[in-house]
N, C-alpha and C positions, 0 to 999 in steps of 0.2 A: 648124265649119260654122255659117253664119249661120242665124238663125231664119227659118222659112217657114211660110206658111199655104197649104194647098192647098184650092181650092174647085172641085168639079165643077159645071158648069153647061152644059146643053144640049149634051151630047156633047163637051164640052171640059173640060180640067183646067187651071185658072188657078193658077199659082204666084205668090203674093204675097210680096214680099221688099223690104227696103230696103238699099241699098248707098250708099256715099258719093256715087257719081255720080247715083243716082236722087234722093237728098235734095237734092243740089245743083240738079238740074232743078226739083224741086218748089219750092225756095226762090226760083229764078229766076222762077218763075210767081207769086210773091208770097205763098207760104205762110209763115206764121209760127207756130211751134209755141206760142208765147206766147198766141196768139189762141184756142187750144182752150178755155181756161177761160172767156174773156170772150165768145166767139162760137161756141159749140159747134154750132149748127144749120148754120152755113155752113162751118166748118172741118173737122168730123168726116168728112163725106163726101169732102172734098178729101184728108184723111189716108188714107182708104180707097183713093181713086183713085190716090194717089201710090205705093201699094204695087205697083201694076201696072207702073210704069215700068221696073223692072229686067228683067222677063221678057216683058211684053206691052205695049210702049209705044204700039202702034197700035190697041189695042182702043178702039172708039168709046165716047164718054161715055154714050150710051144703054145700052150693054151693061153698063158698070160700074155705072151707076145701078140697072139691073134686078137685077144680082147683089146689090148693097147692100140693095136693098129686100126681097129674099127671104131674107137671112141671118138665122138665128135667133140669139138671145142676143147682140144688138148691144153690150150693155155689156161683156161679156167680150171680144168680138171687138175692140172699140176699145181695150181695155186692152192686149191682146196687140199690136195695131198700134203703140201707144205704146212698148211694150218693144222691138219690132222697129226702130222709128225710132231709138231711143236707142243701140242696139248699135253701129252704125258710128261714131256720134259718140264714144262711150266708147272704142272701139278706137283711133280717131285720137288722142284726147288722152292715153290711157294707154300708147301704144306706147313702147317702150324704144328709144333711139337712142344712138349712140356719139359724136355730135357735141356737144361742150361749147360753151356760149355764155355770155356775160356782158353785163350792162348797165352803162353807164358814167355813170350820172347819180346 
């Protein structure tokens, strides 16, 4: 089972999760994980918002921003989001396949 964060907010429960598809959508919107270190103020909220794409893609930005602003211990939250983001990438690159390939250069 992939990692999830559950956040209760105003009588709703939001399930935050990253999948290959949600990461793809986030990247198509211009997100670069390499920017987190150099541009944390603009990229960390986007990383948080991207975790909504798997289960809550139509939640308004204002709601996501309100949830983020009210979250306690953001440092740990953002660390967990980073771990969640890396899991689908790791699963994709570490998957075992039966198809052999070779390079001829």
